N, C-alpha and C positions, 0 to 999 in steps of 0.2 A: 711665276704664275699668279701668286697671291697679289702682287702689285698690279698686274694686269686686271685682275678681277675687281680690285678696289677702285679702278677708274670709273668715273661717273658715266662716261659714254658706253663702256662695256656692260655696266649694270643695266642701263636703259635698253641696250640691244638684247641682252639675255631676258629681260622682263617682257619685251615685245615678242620674242620667239616663244617664251613660255606661254604667253597669252594665246598666241596662235595655236600652239599645241593643245592647250586646254580646250579651245573652241572646237578643233577638229575631233578631239576625243569625245566631247559631249555629243557631237553629231554621230560619231561612230557608235556610241552607246545607244542612241535612239534607234539607229538602223538595226543594231543587234536585237533590241527589244521587239521591233516590228517584225524582223525576219523570223524570230523564234516563235512569234504568236500568230503569224499568218502562213498557212500551208502553201499558198500560191507563190510565196517567195522562197521559203525554205532556207536551209543553212548555206547552200551554194550561192543563192542570190544575195543572202546577207553578207557573205564573205566577199563577193564581188563588189558590193556597195561600199564596204569598209575600205577595201583597197583603192577604190576610185576616190574616196574622200581624201586619203592620205597621198595618193600618187596619181590622181586623175589626169594631171597635166602631161604625164608620160604615157598615157593610154593612146594607142593608135587604132583602136577599134576591136573588132572580134573576128575570129576565124574559127569556123566550126563550133560556134557557141562559146569559145573561150576568149578571154581578154588577151589582147596582145600589147606588148610594151615596147617603148623606144622613144627617141626624141621626136616630138610632134610640134613643129614650128607653128602650125595653125592654132593649136590649143594655147600655146604660149602667147601668140599674138593676140588672140581673143581675150586671154586673161589680162594682158596689159591694157587692152582697150577698155575692159570693164573696170579695171583698177583706177583709171583716170578720174572719174567723178567721185569715187570713194576716197581717193587721196585728198582731193580738194575740199570735199565736205568734211572729211576728217580733220583737216587743218582748221576749219571754222569752229569745230568743237574743241580742238586742242588749244587754240588761242584763248577762247573764252574760259576754258578750264584753268589756264595759266594765270588768269586774272581773278580767279575765285568764283567764276560763274559757270552755270551748267547750260550750255546751248543745246537744248533738245529740239530746236527749231531748224536744224540743218536741212531737213527734208523739204520744208516749205520754202526756205531760201533757195534751195537747188531748183525747185519747181519754178519759182518766179524768175530766177536767173535764166533757166532754160527757155522759158516762154519768151522773154525779152530777146535772147540771142536768136532764136528761130524766127521770130517776127521781123527782126531787123534784117537778118540774112535773106529771108524770102520775100520781103516787101520791096527791096531795091532791085529794079529790073536788071537782068544780065546785060552787061556791056555798058551800063550807065557809068559805073566806076570800076577801076581795076579790082579784080577779085580779092587781092590781099588787103585793100582798103576796106572793102565790105566785111571781110573776115575780122579785121581789127575793130571796126565799129561794133560788130555783133559781140565780139569778145568783151569789149569795154562796157557795152550796154548790159550784158549779162551780169558783169561784176557789180555795176551800179544798182541794178534792180535787186539782186540778191542782198547787197549791202543795205539798201534802203528798207527792204522787208525785214532784215535782221535788226534794224534800228528801232523798229516798232516795240518789240518786247524790251529792248534796251532802254528806250525812253520811258516806258511804263514802269520799269524798275527804278530808274533814276529819279523820276518826277513824282510818282505815286507809290513807290515801294511795293509794286505788285510783283509777286513771285515770278521770276523769269521762266520757270518750268511750266507753270500754268499758262502764262502768256504765249510761250512758244508752241504749246500744244494747240491752243486756239488758232494761232496764225498758221500752223501746219494745215489744219482743216480748211481754213479760209483760202489758203493758197491752192489746195487741191481742187476746190470748187471753182475758184476764179479762173484757174488755168483751163479746166474742163469747159467752162462756159465760154471763155474767150476764143478757144479754138473751134468750138461748135458753131459759133456765129461768124467765124472768119472765112476767108477764101483760101486757107492754107491746107484744107483737107485734101488728101490724095485721091483724085478722081482719074488719074492717068492709068493707074493699074486697077483694072476692073475687078480683080479678085479681092481687093482690100476695101474695107469700109471703116471709117473712124480713125484712119491713119493720117499722120501729118507728112507732108512732103519732106523728103530728105534734102539737105543743102546741096546735094549733087545735082538736083533739078535746076538750081540757080547758078551752078558752077562756082560755089564759094565754100565747098567742103574743106575741112582741115587737111592740109597737105600731108602726104605720107612721109616725106623726108627720107625716102629710101628704106623705111621700115617694112614696106610691102615686099621688098626683095629678101629681107632677113626672115620674114614670117609670111611666106606666100599663102594666099587664099584666106587670110585672116582679116579682121576688121580694124586692126591696129592703125593708128595714125600718129601724127606729131603731137597730139594732145598729151600723151604720156610724158614727153620731154618737157612740155610746158608745165605740167604738174610737178615734175621733179625740180625744175628750176624754181618754181614758186615755193616749194617745200624748203629748199635750201635757203632762199631769201628770208622766209619766215623764221627759220631756225637762227639765222644770224641776227635778225632784229630782236628776237625774244631772248637770246642768250648772250649776245656779244655787244649790245648797245645800251646806252643809258635809258632809252625809251623802254626797252624790254625789262630792264631792272625796275623801273618805276611802275610798270604794269603788274609786276609780281606782287601778290598779296602778302601782307605781313600780319601775323597773329599778334595781337597786342594785349596780353594779360598784364595787369599792372597792380602794384601795391601803392597805397597812398596813406600818408600820415598827416593829419591836420593838427597843428599845434597852435593853441590860442596864446597870443601875446598882446597885452594891452598897449604896449609901446611900439608895436610893429608899424613901420612906415613904408610907403612906396619906394622911397629912396634906398632904404636898407635892403629891401627885397630885390630891387633892380641891381644893386651892387653885387649881391651874392649870385644872382642869376647869371651875371655876365661872365663868371668864371666856370660855369657848369656847361658841359657839352655832351655830345654823343660819344659813346665808347664802343667801337667795333670790336667785339670779342672774337668773332668768327665771320666768315663771309655770309652766313645765314643767321647770325645772332648779333643783335645790337642792344646795348643798354643805354638808357637815357635818364638823366636825373634833372628834374624840373623843380624850381623853387618859385612860387608865385605868392604875391601879396593879394589877399582877398579882403575887401571891405564890404560890409553889409551882406554877409553870406545869407542865402535864402533861409527863411524861418528863424534866423538869429540876427536881429537887427542891432545896429550900433556896436558891432564887434569887429575887431580887426584880427585877421588870421595870417599866419605864415603857413602856406600849404606846401608840403613836400611830396613830390610824386616820383616814385621809382618805376620806370616802365621798361619792359623787356619786349623786344620785337623779334619775332621768329619768322623767318622766310621759308616758304615751302618750294 
């Protein structure tokens, strides 16, 4: 059992499950506080709310005022439907975090990607192109739009060293207002259903909605579609790239604390430094720990002119 626990994958899984449990527990504590302080809710309402937090997916409704429990395929399907954008936006945060950045702009990237997807899907007249081609164009358009929007804070960080958190917060608000304005002035507002105002047409109006792929039979009366399968495939691809490829290894940040010793030698020459440096290399002490010894010849060091130095650097690289 100990060997199983020490595996990296098991520890990550347990950490994820613990995070979920902590989140649910915090929600339950909030409901308990509200229930105990509001007479209209009471202890019974509080207890029902806590049970729904932990096991709401198994709730089948109420009978005579009491919660009933059992397998509820509709709830499960709707959960998978709502999980799809969360998985994909979560990946955008995870990839940035893996490279040492904090992508707090996922909401804005999601909005811009969604706007591009809907506009492409709804602007191509039905029957002009096969539905699957329109779906693919909309899918790729959403990816490109979200990626380009995410590149804005990335470029600001790389070129101007502007903190990515601040830049992402700004772009989130910009995206929210741009999307609202774009749809307000567009022809994509739902006027077919008279009871709705300010709604956008669903892609079903243009016959290019995401196919169900048989999931509607497994989870009848739910909103689930093949999007959840696409999200899972993309998550697996991202995992492989970030953990099993050279590119992923290069994207992982290394902490570089270093010790440096400068030794003054009047007779130091470039040739002697080059000869010594040629036999010094990197030493991989562990998959996440590397040691590097550098020997450099420095002439005319800043603030100390006409001096020749042999500079010895011992660097330790720690990967997270």
